[in-house]
SERO-4910 file (N, C-alpha, C, O; in steps of 0.05 Angstrom, whole numbers):
BEGIN
 pado doro    nc1    nc2    nc3   cac1   cac2   cac3    cc1    cc2    cc3    oc1    oc2    oc3
  Met    A    616   -358   -280    591   -342   -277    590   -321   -298    610   -307   -303
  Thr    A    567   -319   -311    563   -299   -332    561   -271   -320    547   -267   -300
  Lys    A    575   -252   -331    574   -225   -321    547   -213   -327    537   -216   -349
  Pro    A    534   -199   -308    508   -187   -313    509   -166   -335    529   -152   -338
  Thr    A    488   -164   -350    487   -143   -370    483   -116   -358    477   -113   -335
  Ser    A    487    -96   -374    483    -68   -365    455    -63   -356    450    -50   -336
  Arg    A    436    -75   -370    408    -73   -363    402    -85   -336    388    -74   -319
  Ala    A    414   -109   -332    410   -123   -306    422   -107   -283    410   -105   -262
  Leu    A    446    -96   -287    459    -80   -267    442    -55   -260    438    -48   -236
  Ala    A    431    -41   -281    415    -18   -277    389    -25   -262    381    -11   -244
  Thr    A    377    -48   -269    353    -56   -255    358    -63   -226    343    -56   -208
  Ala    A    381    -76   -221    388    -82   -193    393    -57   -177    384    -55   -154
  Leu    A    407    -38   -188    413    -12   -174    387      2   -167    384     14   -146
  Arg    A    368      1   -186    343     15   -182    325      1   -161    311     14   -145
  Thr    A    327    -26   -160    307    -42   -146    316    -53   -120    300    -56   -101
  Tyr    A    343    -59   -117    352    -74    -94    374    -60    -77    378    -67    -54
  His    A    388    -41    -89    410    -28    -75    399     -4    -60    390     16    -72
  Arg    A    399     -5    -33    388     17    -17    409     38    -12    433     33    -13
  Pro    A    400     63     -6    419     83      3    434     74     28    421     62     46
  Ile    A    460     78     29    476     69     52    467     83     78    466     71     99
  Arg    A    461    109     76    450    124     98    425    139     90    423    148     68
  Glu    A    406    140    109    381    153    104    385    182     94    400    197    106
  Gly    A    372    188     71    373    215     61    397    220     43    399    242     32
  Glu    A    414    201     39    437    204     21    434    188     -5    417    170     -6
  Ser    A    449    196    -25    445    183    -51    464    160    -57    460    145    -76
  Leu    A    485    157    -41    504    135    -45    491    108    -39    480    104    -17
  Leu    A    492     90    -58    478     64    -56    497     42    -47    522     44    -50
  Glu    A    486     21    -36    501     -3    -29    514    -16    -53    505    -14    -75
  Ser    A    537    -30    -48    548    -47    -68    533    -74    -68    517    -79    -49
  Trp    A    537    -91    -88    524   -117    -88    532   -133    -64    515   -147    -52
  Asp    A    558   -132    -56    567   -146    -32    551   -137     -7    544   -154     10
  Gln    A    547   -112     -5    532   -101     18    503   -109     18    491   -115     39
  Val    A    491   -110     -6    463   -120     -8    461   -149      2    444   -156     18
  Val    A    480   -165     -8    480   -194      0    485   -197     29    472   -214     42
  Asp    A    504   -183     41    509   -185     69    484   -177     86    477   -191    105
  Arg    A    470   -157     77    446   -148     91    424   -170     90    411   -176    110
  Val    A    421   -182     67    401   -203     63    408   -228     79    390   -239     92
  Val    A    433   -236     79    441   -260     94    439   -255    124    431   -273    139
  Asn    A    444   -231    133    440   -224    161    411   -227    169    404   -235    191
  His    A    393   -220    150    365   -223    155    357   -252    157    341   -260    175
  Gln    A    369   -269    140    363   -298    141    373   -309    168    360   -326    180
  Arg    A    396   -299    176    407   -309    202    388   -301    225    383   -317    243
  Trp    A    379   -276    224    361   -267    245    335   -284    246    326   -292    267
  Leu    A    324   -290    223    300   -307    221    305   -335    232    289   -346    247
  Trp    A    328   -346    224    335   -373    232    339   -375    262    328   -393    275
  Glu    A    355   -357    272    360   -357    301    335   -352    318    332   -363    339
  Arg    A    318   -335    308    293   -330    322    275   -355    323    263   -361    344
  Ser    A    274   -370    300    258   -394    300    270   -416    318    255   -433    328
  Leu    A    297   -417    321    310   -437    337    312   -429    366    317   -446    384
  Ser    A    308   -403    372    312   -392    399    340   -396    409    345   -399    433
  Arg    A    359   -395    391    387   -397    398    405   -388    375    395   -384    353
  Glu    A    431   -384    381    449   -376    360    455   -400    342    453   -423    350
  Leu    A    463   -394    317    469   -416    299    495   -430    307    513   -417    317
  Asn    A    496   -456    302    520   -471    308    538   -470    283    532   -458    263
  Glu    A    562   -483    286    582   -481    265    571   -492    238    576   -480    217
  Arg    A    558   -515    239    547   -527    214    527   -508    201    527   -505    176
  Glu    A    510   -496    217    489   -478    206    501   -453    195    492   -442    174
  Leu    A    522   -442    208    536   -419    198    550   -425    171    550   -408    153
  His    A    561   -449    169    573   -457    144    553   -458    121    558   -450     99
  Glu    A    529   -469    127    507   -470    108    499   -442     99    494   -437     76
  Leu    A    497   -424    118    489   -396    112    511   -383     95    504   -367     77
  Glu    A    536   -389    100    557   -378     83    555   -389     55    561   -374     36
  Glu    A    548   -414     51    543   -424     24    521   -409     10    523   -403    -14
  Val    A    500   -403     25    478   -388     13    488   -360      5    481   -351    -17
  Arg    A    504   -348     22    515   -321     16    530   -321    -10    527   -303    -27
  Gln    A    547   -342    -14    564   -343    -37    547   -348    -63    553   -336    -84
  Leu    A    526   -364    -60    509   -369    -83    494   -344    -92    490   -339   -115
  Ile    A    484   -329    -72    470   -303    -78    490   -284    -90    484   -270   -110
  Leu    A    514   -282    -78    535   -264    -88    542   -269   -117    547   -250   -132
  Gln    A    543   -294   -124    549   -302   -152    525   -302   -170    527   -309   -193
  Arg    A    502   -294   -159    477   -292   -174    468   -320   -185    456   -321   -206
  Arg    A    474   -341   -170    465   -368   -178    438   -374   -166    423   -389   -177
  Ile    A    432   -361   -143    405   -363   -131    397   -335   -123    414   -317   -121
  Ala    A    371   -331   -118    362   -304   -110    339   -308    -90    320   -323    -95
  Pro    A    339   -293    -69    316   -292    -51    294   -274    -64    298   -264    -86
  Ala    A    272   -271    -50    250   -254    -60    260   -226    -64    277   -217    -50
  Gly    A    249   -212    -84    257   -185    -90    254   -167    -66    271   -150    -61
  Arg    A    232   -170    -51    228   -152    -28    248   -158     -6    255   -140     10
  Thr    A    258   -183     -4    279   -189     15    305   -175      7    320   -165     24
  Leu    A    311   -175    -20    334   -161    -29    332   -131    -23    352   -118    -18
  Trp    A    308   -120    -23    305    -92    -18    303    -85     12    316    -66     21
  Leu    A    287   -100     27    282    -93     55    295   -112     76    295   -105     99
  Gly    A    304   -135     67    316   -154     86    339   -142    102    356   -128     91
  Gly    A    338   -146    128    359   -136    145    355   -108    155    371    -98    171
  Thr    A    334    -95    146    329    -68    156    313    -68    181    301    -89    188
  Glu    A    313    -46    196    298    -45    221    268    -48    215    253    -60    230
  Leu    A    260    -37    192    231    -38    185    222    -67    180    200    -74    187
  Ser    A    240    -84    169    232   -112    164    227   -127    189    213   -147    189
  Arg    A    239   -118    211    234   -132    237    211   -119    252    198   -133    268
  Lys    A    205    -94    247    184    -80    261    157    -84    247    137    -88    261
  Arg    A    157    -84    221    132    -87    205    136   -111    186    142   -107    163
  Glu    A    133   -134    196    141   -158    181    122   -163    157    128   -179    139
  Ser    A     99   -150    157     81   -153    134     94   -143    108     87   -151     86
  Cys    A    113   -125    111    127   -114     87    144   -135     73    153   -130     51
  Met    A    149   -158     86    166   -179     75    149   -200     61    160   -220     51
  Phe    A    123   -197     60    106   -218     48     98   -210     20     92   -186     15
  Asn    A     98   -229      2     90   -224    -26     60   -221    -29     51   -203    -43
  Cys    A     44   -238    -16     16   -240    -21     -1   -242      4      9   -253     24
  Ala    A    -25   -233      2    -44   -236     24    -72   -239     13    -77   -233    -11
  Phe    A    -91   -249     29   -118   -251     20   -137   -245     43   -131   -253     66
  Thr    A   -159   -232     38   -178   -226     59   -206   -222     48   -210   -217     24
  His    A   -226   -225     65   -253   -218     59   -256   -188     67   -248   -180     88
  Val    A   -267   -172     49   -272   -144     56   -302   -141     63   -319   -139     46
  Glu    A   -307   -142     89   -334   -143    100   -339   -121    119   -362   -112    123
  Thr    A   -318   -111    133   -321    -91    154   -302    -68    149   -285    -69    132
  Val    A   -305    -47    165   -287    -24    163   -259    -33    169   -240    -24    157
  Tyr    A   -255    -51    189   -229    -60    196   -216    -74    172   -191    -72    168
  Asp    A   -231    -89    157   -220   -102    133   -210    -82    112   -189    -87    100
  Val    A   -224    -60    109   -216    -39     90   -189    -27     99   -171    -23     83
  Val    A   -187    -22    125   -163    -11    137   -140    -31    133   -118    -23    124
  Asp    A   -144    -56    139   -124    -76    136   -114    -79    107    -90    -82    102
  Thr    A   -133    -77     89   -127    -79     60   -108    -57     52    -88    -62     39
  Leu    A   -114    -32     59    -97    -10     51    -70    -12     65    -49     -7     53
  Trp    A    -70    -21     90    -45    -24    105    -26    -44     91     -3    -39     87
  Leu    A    -37    -67     83    -22    -87     69    -11    -77     42     12    -81     35
  Leu    A    -28    -62     27    -20    -51      2      3    -31      6     22    -31    -10
  Leu    A      1    -15     27     23      4     32     49    -10     41     70      3     39
  Gln    A     47    -35     50     71    -50     57     83    -63     33    104    -76     35
  Gly    A     70    -61      9     80    -73    -15     69   -101    -19     79   -115    -37
  Cys    A     50   -109     -3     38   -137     -7     18   -137    -30      3   -118    -33
  Gly    A     18   -158    -45     -4   -162    -63    -28   -172    -47    -25   -190    -31
  Val    A    -51   -160    -52    -75   -166    -36    -97   -178    -54   -107   -164    -72
  Gly    A   -105   -202    -48   -129   -213    -60   -152   -208    -41   -149   -209    -16
  Phe    A   -176   -203    -51   -198   -198    -33   -225   -207    -46   -227   -209    -70
  Lys    A   -243   -213    -28   -270   -220    -36   -290   -201    -23   -291   -200      2
  Pro    A   -306   -186    -38   -325   -167    -26   -348   -183    -13   -359   -201    -25
  Ile    A   -354   -176     12   -376   -189     26   -396   -167     35   -388   -148     49
  Thr    A   -421   -170     27   -441   -149     34   -454   -156     61   -452   -178     71
  Gly    A   -468   -136     72   -484   -140     96   -476   -124    120   -491   -121    139
  Thr    A   -452   -113    119   -442    -97    142   -435    -68    133   -444    -49    146
  Leu    A   -419    -66    112   -410    -39    103   -434    -25     90   -450    -37     75
  Asn    A   -436      1     97   -458     17     85   -448     45     79   -426     53     85
  Gly    A   -466     61     66   -459     87     57   -462    108     80   -467    100    103
  Phe    A   -459    133     73   -461    155     93   -490    156    103   -508    143     92
  Arg    A   -494    172    124   -521    175    135   -539    190    116   -563    184    114
  Arg    A   -527    209    101   -543    224     82   -524    231     58   -500    232     62
  Pro    A   -535    236     35   -518    244     12   -504    270     17   -516    289     29
  Leu    A   -480    273      8   -465    297     11   -473    316    -12   -480    308    -34
  Thr    A   -473    342     -5   -478    362    -26   -452    374    -37   -451    386    -58
  Asp    A   -430    369    -22   -404    381    -31   -381    364    -20   -381    357      4
  Ile    A   -362    358    -37   -337    344    -28   -314    363    -36   -309    367    -60
  Gln    A   -301    374    -16   -278    392    -21   -252    378    -15   -250    362      3
  Val    A   -232    384    -31   -206    372    -28   -185    394    -24   -183    413    -40
  Val    A   -169    392     -3   -148    411      2   -122    397     -4   -114    377     10
  Arg    A   -108    406    -24    -83    393    -33    -59    404    -16    -61    424     -3
  Ser    A    -37    389    -17    -13    396     -2      5    415    -18      8    412    -42
  Asn    A     16    434     -3     36    452    -14     64    448     -1     81    466     -3
  Arg    A     67    426     13     92    422     28    115    419      9    113    408    -13
  Asn    A    139    427     19    163    424      4    181    401     13    202    396      1
  Gly    A    173    388     35    189    366     46    174    352     67    150    356     71
  Arg    A    189    335     82    177    320    104    170    339    127    175    363    125
  Gly    A    158    327    148    154    343    172    124    348    178    118    361    198
  Gly    A    107    338    161     78    342    166     70    326    190     83    307    198
  Val    A     47    333    202     35    318    224     31    289    215     20    285    194
  Glu    A     39    270    231     37    242    223     11    228    229      5    207    219
  His    A     -6    241    246    -31    229    253    -55    244    240    -52    266    231
  Asn    A    -77    230    239   -101    242    227   -116    260    248   -114    256    272
  Ile    A   -130    280    237   -146    298    254   -174    299    241   -177    307    218
  Glu    A   -194    290    256   -222    290    245   -239    308    262   -239    307    287
  Thr    A   -254    326    249   -272    344    263   -299    345    249   -302    338    226
  Tyr    A   -320    353    265   -346    357    253   -359    382    265   -360    385    290
  Asp    A   -368    400    248   -381    424    257   -411    421    253   -421    421    230
  Pro    A   -426    418    275   -455    413    273   -470    437    262   -492    434    251
  Asp    A   -459    461    265   -473    485    255   -473    486    224   -493    491    212
  Thr    A   -449    482    213   -446    483    184   -450    455    171   -450    452    146
  Lys    A   -451    435    188   -453    407    179   -429    400    160   -432    388    139
  Thr    A   -406    409    170   -381    404    155   -364    384    169   -356    387    193
  Trp    A   -358    363    156   -341    341    166   -313    343    153   -311    344    129
  Thr    A   -292    344    169   -266    347    159   -247    324    167   -246    317    191
  Ile    A   -233    312    148   -213    292    155   -186    303    144   -182    305    120
  Lys    A   -168    310    163   -141    318    155   -124    293    157   -120    282    179
  Val    A   -112    285    135    -97    260    133    -68    265    141    -55    283    131
  Gly    A    -58    248    159    -31    250    168    -10    240    148    -17    225    129
  Asp    A     15    247    152     36    240    133     51    215    143     74    216    151
  Ser    A     37    192    142     49    167    149     31    145    138      8    149    132
  Ala    A     43    121    135     28     97    126      5     91    145    -17     85    137
  Ile    A     11     92    171    -10     86    191    -33    105    188    -56     97    189
  Ala    A    -27    131    184    -48    151    182    -65    146    157    -89    149    157
  Trp    A    -52    139    135    -66    135    110    -86    112    113   -110    114    105
  Ala    A    -77     90    125    -94     66    129   -118     73    148   -141     65    143
  Lys    A   -112     87    170   -133     95    188   -152    115    176   -176    115    183
  Ala    A   -142    132    159   -159    153    147   -181    141    130   -204    151    131
  Val    A   -175    120    115   -197    108     99   -217     95    118   -240     93    111
  Gly    A   -208     85    141   -226     75    161   -245     96    171   -269     91    174
  Lys    A   -235    120    176   -252    142    185   -272    149    163   -295    155    169
  Leu    A   -263    149    138   -280    156    116   -303    136    113   -326    143    109
  Val    A   -296    110    114   -316     89    110   -335     87    134   -359     80    131
  Ala    A   -324     92    158   -340     89    182   -357    114    189   -375    113    205
  Gly    A   -350    137    176   -363    162    184   -393    162    180   -403    155    158
  Lys    A   -407    170    201   -437    171    199   -447    198    209   -469    200    220
  Phe    A   -431    219    205   -440    246    212   -462    255    193   -461    247    169
  Pro    A   -482    270    201   -503    280    183   -492    304    167   -504    325    167
  Ala    A   -470    300    154   -456    322    141   -467    328    114   -478    310    100
  Lys    A   -466    353    106   -472    362     79   -446    366     63   -446    361     39
  Thr    A   -425    374     77   -399    380     64   -378    363     77   -376    361    101
  Leu    A   -362    350     60   -339    335     69   -314    349     59   -312    354     35
  Val    A   -295    355     77   -269    366     69   -248    345     73   -243    336     95
  Leu    A   -235    338     52   -212    319     53   -187    336     51   -181    347     30
  Asp    A   -172    338     73   -150    356     76   -124    339     74   -118    323     92
  Phe    A   -108    343     53    -83    329     50    -58    347     53    -37    341     43
  Ser    A    -62    369     67    -42    390     68    -17    382     84      4    395     82
  Glu    A    -19    360     99      5    351    115     23    332    100     44    325    110
  Ile    A     14    323     77     29    301     62     52    313     47     50    334     34
  Arg    A     75    299     49    100    307     36     97    307      6     79    293     -4
  Pro    A    114    321     -8    111    322    -38    120    296    -51    134    280    -39
  Ala    A    112    292    -76    120    268    -91    150    270    -97    161    292    -99
  Gly    A    162    247    -98    190    246   -105    209    243    -81    233    237    -85
  Thr    A    199    246    -57    217    243    -33    217    214    -24    197    199    -29
  Arg    A    239    205    -12    241    177     -3    226    174     23    226    192     40
  Leu    A    213    151     26    199    144     50    218    132     70    232    112     64
  Lys    A    219    143     94    238    133    114    232    104    121    209     96    124
  Gly    A    253     88    122    251     59    128    246     43    104    261     25     98
  Tyr    A    224     49     89    218     34     65    238     40     43    247     22     29
  Gly    A    245     65     40    263     73     19    249     77     -8    262     84    -28
  Trp    A    223     73     -9    208     77    -34    204    106    -39    209    123    -21
  Ile    A    196    113    -63    191    141    -70    162    149    -65    144    135    -75
  Ser    A    158    170    -51    131    179    -45    116    188    -70    128    200    -88
  Ser    A     90    181    -71     74    190    -93     60    216    -88     44    226   -104
  Gly    A     66    228    -64     53    253    -57     23    250    -52     14    228    -45
  Asp    A      8    271    -55    -21    270    -48    -39    269    -72    -64    268    -68
  Glu    A    -28    270    -96    -45    272   -120    -64    248   -122    -89    252   -126
  Gln    A    -54    223   -120    -70    200   -124    -89    195   -100   -112    187   -104
  Ile    A    -79    199    -76    -96    194    -52   -119    214    -52   -141    207    -44
  Ala    A   -114    238    -61   -135    258    -61   -157    250    -81   -181    252    -75
  Lys    A   -149    240   -104   -168    232   -124   -183    207   -115   -208    205   -118
  Ala    A   -169    188   -103   -181    163    -94   -201    167    -71   -223    156    -72
  Phe    A   -193    183    -51   -211    187    -28   -236    202    -37   -258    196    -27
  Lys    A   -233    221    -55   -257    235    -65   -276    216    -79   -300    217    -76
  Ala    A   -264    198    -95   -281    178   -110   -294    159    -90   -317    152    -94
  Ile    A   -280    151    -69   -291    133    -49   -314    147    -34   -335    135    -29
  Ala    A   -309    173    -28   -330    188    -14   -355    190    -31   -378    190    -21
  Gln    A   -352    192    -58   -375    194    -76   -390    168    -76   -415    168    -77
  Val    A   -376    145    -76   -388    119    -75   -406    117    -49   -429    108    -50
  Leu    A   -394    126    -27   -409    124     -1   -432    143      0   -453    137     12
  Ser    A   -429    166    -13   -451    186    -14   -474    175    -32   -497    179    -25
  Asn    A   -467    163    -54   -487    153    -72   -503    130    -59   -526    125    -67
  Arg    A   -491    117    -40   -504     94    -27   -512    103      2   -513     86     20
  Ala    A   -519    128      6   -527    138     32   -551    122     43   -570    117     29
  Asp    A   -549    115     69   -570    100     83   -577     74     71   -599     64     73
  Gln    A   -557     62     57   -561     35     45   -535     19     49   -514     29     53
  Leu    A   -539     -7     47   -516    -25     48   -500    -22     22   -512    -17      0
  Leu    A   -474    -24     23   -457    -24     -1   -461    -50    -16   -465    -71     -4
  Thr    A   -461    -48    -42   -462    -72    -59   -434    -84    -62   -414    -71    -54
  Arg    A   -432   -107    -74   -405   -119    -78   -389   -102    -98   -365    -99    -95
  Met    A   -403    -90   -117   -389    -73   -136   -380    -47   -123   -359    -36   -130
  Asp    A   -395    -37   -104   -386    -14    -88   -359    -20    -74   -340     -4    -74
  Ile    A   -359    -43    -61   -335    -51    -46   -312    -55    -65   -289    -48    -59
  Leu    A   -317    -67    -88   -297    -70   -109   -285    -43   -116   -261    -40   -118
  Asp    A   -302    -24   -122   -293      3   -129   -275     15   -107   -254     26   -113
  Ile    A   -284     13    -82   -270     25    -60   -242     13    -57   -222     28    -56
  Val    A   -240    -14    -57   -214    -27    -54   -196    -22    -78   -172    -17    -74
  Asn    A   -207    -22   -102   -191    -17   -125   -180     12   -126   -158     17   -135
  Trp    A   -196     31   -117   -186     58   -114   -162     59    -95   -144     75    -99
  Leu    A   -164     43    -74   -141     43    -55   -116     34    -68    -94     42    -60
  Gly    A   -118     16    -88    -95      6   -102    -81     27   -120    -60     21   -130
  Thr    A    -93     51   -123    -81     71   -140    -64     91   -126    -52    108   -138
  Ile    A    -63     90    -99    -51    112    -84    -23    105    -74    -11    120    -58
  Leu    A    -12     83    -83     13     73    -71     37     88    -80     36    105    -98
  Ser    A     60     82    -66     85     95    -73     97     81    -98     83     66   -112
  Ser    A    122     85   -102    135     73   -126    136     43   -124    139     29   -144
  Arg    A    134     32   -100    133      3    -97    104     -6   -100     90     -8    -80
  Arg    A     96    -12   -125     68    -19   -129     62    -47   -118     79    -64   -115
  Ser    A     36    -52   -113     27    -78   -104      7    -88   -125     -6    -73   -140
  Ala    A      3   -114   -124    -17   -126   -141    -43   -130   -126    -43   -132   -101
  Gln    A    -65   -131   -140    -91   -137   -128   -106   -157   -146   -101   -159   -170
  Ile    A   -123   -173   -132   -141   -190   -147   -167   -192   -131   -166   -197   -107
  Ala    A   -189   -188   -145   -215   -190   -132   -229   -216   -142   -227   -223   -166
  Leu    A   -242   -230   -124   -255   -255   -130   -286   -253   -127   -295   -246   -106
  Phe    A   -300   -259   -148   -329   -263   -147   -335   -291   -157   -322   -301   -176
  Glu    A   -355   -304   -146   -362   -330   -155   -381   -328   -179   -400   -312   -180
  Phe    A   -376   -345   -198   -394   -347   -222   -422   -354   -213   -426   -372   -197
  Gly    A   -442   -339   -223   -470   -344   -217   -480   -331   -192   -504   -332   -186
  Gln    A   -462   -319   -176   -470   -306   -151   -478   -277   -157   -472   -266   -179
  Pro    A   -491   -263   -138   -500   -235   -143   -478   -217   -154   -456   -217   -144
  Glu    A   -485   -202   -174   -468   -181   -186   -444   -193   -203   -427   -178   -211
  Trp    A   -444   -219   -207   -421   -230   -222   -419   -219   -250   -397   -216   -261
  Glu    A   -442   -214   -263   -442   -204   -290   -431   -176   -292   -417   -169   -311
  Asp    A   -438   -159   -272   -426   -132   -270   -396   -134   -266   -381   -118   -278
  Phe    A   -388   -152   -249   -359   -156   -243   -344   -164   -268   -321   -156   -272
  Ala    A   -356   -181   -285   -342   -191   -308   -335   -169   -328   -316   -172   -343
  Val    A   -350   -147   -327   -345   -125   -346   -337   -100   -330   -341    -78   -340
  Ala    A   -326   -103   -306   -321    -80   -289   -301    -60   -301   -302    -36   -297
  Lys    A   -282    -71   -318   -262    -53   -329   -269    -44   -357   -255    -28   -370
  Lys    A   -292    -53   -367   -300    -45   -395   -305    -15   -397   -320     -4   -380
  Asp    A   -293     -2   -416   -296     26   -421   -291     43   -396   -305     62   -390
  Trp    A   -270     35   -381   -263     49   -356   -259     79   -359   -265     94   -341
  Trp    A   -249     87   -383   -243    115   -388   -269    132   -390   -268    156   -387
  Leu    A   -291    118   -396   -317    132   -398   -330    136   -370   -347    153   -367
  His    A   -321    121   -351   -334    121   -324   -315    131   -303   -321    129   -279
  Asp    A   -293    143   -311   -274    155   -292   -264    135   -271   -263    141   -247
  Lys    A   -259    111   -280   -248     90   -262   -220     83   -271   -215     64   -285
  Val    A   -201    100   -262   -174     96   -271   -162     70   -260   -142     61   -271
  Trp    A   -174     59   -240   -164     33   -230   -168     11   -251   -156    -10   -248
  Gly    A   -184     16   -271   -188     -3   -291   -166     -4   -312   -169    -18   -333
  His    A   -144     11   -307   -122     12   -327    -99     -4   -316    -81      7   -303
  Pro    A    -97    -30   -322    -78    -48   -309    -49    -40   -312    -34    -42   -292
  Pro    A    -39    -31   -336    -11    -25   -338     -1     -4   -319     23     -5   -311
  Lys    A    -18     15   -311     -9     37   -295    -10     30   -265      9     38   -250
  Phe    A    -30     16   -256    -34     13   -227    -32    -15   -217    -33    -19   -192
  Phe    A    -29    -34   -234    -29    -62   -224     -3    -76   -230     -3   -100   -237
  Gly    A     19    -61   -228     46    -74   -231     49    -94   -208     38    -90   -186
  Ser    A     65   -114   -212     69   -134   -191     83   -124   -167    102   -108   -170
  Gly    A     75   -132   -144     89   -125   -119    108   -146   -111    120   -145    -89
  Lys    A    113   -166   -128    130   -188   -121    159   -181   -122    177   -197   -116
***
């Protein structure tokens, strides 16, 4: 067996070796990574069989362990990172490379962000006819940034509306569930608001590890920018159905808010169908139109 290069070892340490204990810096050895992954395969196998593995099957699993240990075969990268963890059994979507959906309803938007936050690559097709803009155009969109020094923020969202000042406030919780639900509140909101306050003050700072996932938090900078841009799309389309390009903008903005574990996206439009010509040049001169999602090297790294 050829000894891994220094670059390969550094890449593996960065990408597949998890902290041995939550909150500590000591990482797993390669043997420990492989044991964790093989235990995950055993759990999957026994669950599918509804029984424990027999001697022949255990011998086969041991052969697999040796082959991975010697780097002769390799499971999916996300299995090397998350396989065998409690999270991989609780949120199994985090173990999938790719997904595809039609983005037609508020629920679809929520599902799309949820999958992206699990590290899944998401393909989508914008479907018009259901999603629409706000009740009325906003006159002001305010953003409250986070000043937190660590974890501990409220994990759920808090939404309020003041009919006297016509101020609608969405305070975003510090959890993946809250982030996904928050965009649902934003897209579904039909208050006759003049002012929208997007409050991210509960979100932990960038650079901290996410519990369970082990990825590095991106903080609130990107989600604050993305949610404000999405709110502007919805305000511009007040009292109207969203176009396919509006939906494309919204979902692509969601792809910019992820943690260090980036996901891939692909949007599908049919040639000759409505708005296909706009779609074909959607990333053209992105820097002139403040569409940072049009910058592939930064935001569209593979989630595989």
